[in-house]
C-alpha positions in Angstrom: 14.3 5.9 15.8 14.5 2.2 15.0 18.0 0.9 15.5 19.3 -1.2 12.6 22.9 -2.4 12.7 23.1 -2.4 8.9 22.8 1.0 7.1 20.0 1.1 4.5 20.5 3.3 1.5 16.7 3.7 1.0 16.0 5.0 4.5 16.5 8.6 5.4 16.2 9.2 9.2 15.2 12.9 8.7 12.5 12.0 6.3 11.2 9.3 8.5 11.2 11.6 11.5 9.0 14.2 9.6 6.6 11.6 8.3 6.1 10.0 11.7 4.1 13.1 12.7 1.1 11.7 10.8 -0.1 8.2 11.6 -0.6 5.5 9.0 -4.3 4.6 9.2 -6.6 2.3 7.2 -9.7 3.5 5.4 -11.8 0.7 6.9 -11.9 -1.3 10.2 -9.2 -3.9 10.6 -9.2 -7.3 12.3 -6.0 -7.8 14.3 -4.8 -10.1 17.0 -3.7 -7.5 19.6 -4.9 -4.2 20.9 -3.7 -1.3 18.8 -4.6 2.2 17.5 -6.9 1.2 14.6 -10.6 0.8 14.5 -12.0 -2.8 14.5 -15.4 -4.0 13.3 -15.8 -5.7 16.7 -16.8 -4.2 20.0 -14.3 -3.9 22.8 -12.6 -1.5 25.1 -11.7 1.9 23.8 -12.4 5.6 24.4 -14.7 5.8 21.3 -18.3 5.2 22.3 -20.3 3.1 19.8 -23.8 2.4 21.1 -26.1 1.2 23.9 -27.5 -2.3 24.1 -29.7 -4.1 26.6 -28.0 -5.8 29.5 -27.9 -9.6 29.4 -26.8 -11.8 32.3 -23.0 -12.3 32.3 -22.2 -8.7 31.0 -19.6 -6.8 32.9 -21.5 -4.7 35.5 -18.8 -2.0 35.3 -20.1 -1.2 31.8 -23.7 -0.5 33.0 -24.9 3.0 32.4 -26.7 4.0 35.6 -27.9 7.3 34.1 -29.7 5.5 31.4 -31.2 3.2 34.1 -32.3 6.3 36.0 -34.1 7.7 33.0 -35.6 4.5 31.6 -35.7 2.1 34.6 -33.9 -0.4 32.3 -30.4 -1.7 32.3 -28.2 -0.7 29.3 -24.6 -1.5 28.6 -22.2 0.9 26.9 -20.5 -0.5 23.8 -17.2 0.9 22.6 -15.3 0.6 19.4 -12.5 -1.9 19.7 -9.0 -0.9 18.8 -6.7 -3.3 17.1 -3.4 -3.5 15.2 -3.0 -3.2 11.4 -1.5 -5.6 9.0 0.5 -3.8 6.3 1.2 -6.1 3.3 3.6 -4.5 0.8 3.6 -5.8 -2.8 6.7 -4.7 -4.6 6.9 -5.1 -8.4 10.3 -6.5 -9.2 9.8 -7.2 -12.9 12.4 -6.1 -15.4 10.8 -2.7 -16.3 11.3 -1.5 -12.8 15.0 -1.1 -13.5 14.3 1.7 -16.0 15.7 5.1 -15.4 16.2 8.0 -17.8 17.8 10.5 -15.6 16.7 10.3 -11.9 16.4 7.3 -9.7 15.4 3.9 -11.2 11.8 3.0 -10.4 13.0 0.1 -8.2 15.0 2.5 -6.1 12.1 4.9 -5.7 9.9 1.9 -4.8 12.4 0.8 -2.1 12.2 4.2 -0.5 8.4 4.2 -0.5 8.1 0.6 0.9 10.9 1.1 3.4 9.3 4.3 4.8 5.9 2.7 5.1 7.3 -0.4 6.7 9.1 1.7 9.3 6.1 3.9 10.1 3.8 0.9 10.5 6.3 -0.9 12.8 6.7 2.2 15.0 3.0 2.1 15.5 3.2 -1.5 16.7 1.6 -2.8 13.5 2.6 -6.0 11.6 4.5 -5.6 8.3 5.0 -8.1 5.5 6.2 -8.0 1.9 5.9 -9.9 -1.3 8.0 -9.3 -4.4 6.1 -9.8 -7.7 7.5 -10.5 -11.1 6.7 -13.8 -13.0 4.9 -14.9 -9.9 5.8 -14.3 -6.2 9.6 -14.1 -6.2 9.9 -13.8 -2.4 7.5 -13.2 0.5 7.4 -12.6 4.2 4.1 -12.8 6.1 3.2 -9.8 8.4 4.8 -9.9 11.8 5.2 -7.3 14.6 8.8 -7.3 15.9 12.0 -5.4 15.1 13.8 -8.5 13.9 11.1 -9.1 11.3 11.4 -5.5 10.2 15.1 -6.1 9.5 14.1 -9.0 7.3 11.7 -6.8 5.4 14.5 -4.3 4.8 16.8 -7.2 3.6 14.2 -8.2 1.1 13.9 -4.6 -0.2 17.7 -4.3 -0.4 18.2 -7.6 -2.2 15.3 -7.1 -4.7 16.6 -7.3 -8.3 14.3 -6.4 -11.2 14.1 -9.2 -13.7 11.6 -11.1 -15.8 8.0 -10.3 -17.1 5.1 -9.0 -15.1 2.3 -11.2 -13.8 1.1 -8.7 -11.2 -2.7 -9.5 -11.6 -2.0 -13.3 -10.9 0.1 -12.4 -7.9 -2.6 -10.1 -6.5 -5.2 -12.9 -6.9 -2.9 -15.2 -5.0 -2.3 -12.6 -2.2 -6.1 -12.0 -1.9 -6.6 -15.7 -1.3 -3.7 -16.2 1.2 -4.1 -13.2 3.5 -6.4 -14.6 6.1 -7.5 -11.3 7.8 -8.2 -7.8 6.6 -5.1 -5.9 5.8 -3.8 -2.7 4.2 -2.4 -3.9 0.9 0.0 -1.4 -0.7 1.1 -2.1 -4.3 4.1 -0.3 -5.7 4.4 -0.9 -9.4 4.8 0.7 -12.9 1.7 -1.3 -13.9 2.9 -2.7 -17.2 -0.1 -5.0 -17.4 -3.5 -5.0 -19.0 -5.8 -2.7 -17.0 -8.8 -5.1 -17.4 -6.9 -7.9 -15.7 -5.6 -5.5 -13.0 -9.2 -4.4 -12.3 -10.3 -8.0 -11.6 -7.4 -8.5 -9.2 -8.3 -5.3 -7.3 -11.9 -6.3 -7.1 -10.8 -9.6 -5.6 -8.8 -7.8 -2.9 -11.7 -5.5 -2.1 -14.1 -8.5 -2.0 -11.8 -10.0 0.7 -12.3 -6.7 2.7 -8.7 -5.5 2.2 -7.9 -1.8 2.1 -5.9 -1.4 -1.2 -3.5 1.4 -2.0 -1.7 1.7 -5.3 1.4 3.7 -6.1 1.8 3.9 -9.9 5.4 4.8 -10.7 6.3 6.3 -14.0 9.5 7.8 -15.2 9.2 11.3 -16.7 10.6 10.0 -20.0 7.8 7.5 -20.3 5.3 10.4 -20.3 7.3 13.0 -22.1 9.0 10.7 -24.7 11.6 13.4 -25.4 13.9 11.4 -27.7 15.6 13.4 -30.4 17.4 10.9 -32.6 16.7 7.3 -33.9 16.8 5.0 -30.9 16.8 1.3 -30.2 14.0 0.6 -27.8 14.4 -2.5 -25.7 11.6 -4.5 -23.9 13.1 -4.8 -20.4 10.7 -7.7 -19.6 12.1 -10.2 -22.1 10.6 -9.1 -25.4 12.4 -7.9 -28.5 13.9 -4.6 -29.5 12.6 -2.0 -31.9 14.8 0.5 -33.8 12.7 3.6 -34.6 12.8 7.4 -35.2 11.0 9.1 -32.3 9.7 11.8 -34.7 7.7 9.1 -36.6 6.2 7.4 -33.6 5.7 10.1 -31.0 2.1 10.9 -31.9 1.1 7.2 -31.8 3.0 6.7 -28.5 1.3 9.6 -26.8 -2.1 8.4 -27.9 -1.4 4.9 -26.6 -0.2 6.3 -23.3 -3.2 8.5 -22.9 -5.6 5.6 -23.6 -3.7 3.4 -21.1 -3.9 6.1 -18.4 -7.6 6.6 -19.1 -8.2 2.8 -18.7 -6.3 2.8 -15.4 -8.3 5.8 -14.2 -11.5 4.0 -15.0 -10.5 0.9 -13.2 -9.6 3.0 -10.2 -13.0 4.6 -10.1 -14.7 1.2 -10.5 -12.7 -0.6 -7.8 -12.5 2.2 -5.3 -8.8 1.8 -4.5 -6.6 4.5 -3.1 -4.6 5.4 -6.2 -1.5 7.6 -6.5 0.2 8.2 -9.8 3.7 9.6 -9.4 6.6 10.6 -11.5 9.9 9.4 -10.1 11.3 12.9 -10.2 8.9 13.9 -7.4 10.5 13.6 -3.9 9.0 10.5 -2.3 8.6 12.4 1.0 6.0 14.7 -0.7 4.2 11.6 -2.1 4.0 9.9 1.3 3.1 13.0 3.2 0.1 13.5 0.8 -0.8 9.8 1.2 -0.7 9.9 5.0 -2.5 13.2 5.5 -5.2 12.2 3.0 -5.9 9.0 5.0 -5.7 10.8 8.4 -8.1 13.5 7.2 -10.5 10.9 5.8 -10.7 8.9 9.0 -10.0 11.5 11.6 -7.0 11.4 14.0 -7.7 9.0 16.8 
């Protein structure tokens, strides 16, 4: 277990211990700087055989396949899949709406637990971890690095994150797509209070840059159920005005609007091919992350 002198409210050692049984793997080859446990698009040294190619002067003679020479009277070299490290880039939505909570944990607290657990798991694998807080732009950012001291800084950013201001998540994702130099696993944790069309363009930009994108869409159960019983003052937590309304009068229109919004999000997910997880904040985050990790491990195969 990673030793951190400062206790973190969003980290549960027992949960982390159980989740560590399944590795965090990308869905596509990564381009790292050191040897690791993840597949690379380049050839190198590994136990995973890739292909044969003809010998050329200067190749390592230890990689010659003498059985192939005996069968064909030609020299062939064995190529293997290179293994490299992963860059995990966490994008945490810290806009004002992330402070909302009807009964259970606020969305920002749930997001801290998800990001903290993923950061810890990646670091334990020897992978690089970075984080960006997004509201009306990038509020705070740390580039991915691979050491325990840097992981503590990532935890500090999570602990000090304060939801405030409007959401400009699509613009932030476009900026991140341009600034991450090499392929990475980009994990976005947000309530997605943005236009789905703009969000789809940002995800397409990330995919164009060869990043593996995962999205955790956080919703409070009250935002789906809308179980208000008396006239209520509804406040825009991202800087807008307030509306006083009777829930009985607006419930049908609200549910239709939410259904249309979720359908639009579902469509952009299908078009962009991202790894999408919609979750209500009353679901234990351990179940969410276990489903996420097992799904990826099953898709790529345990290496």
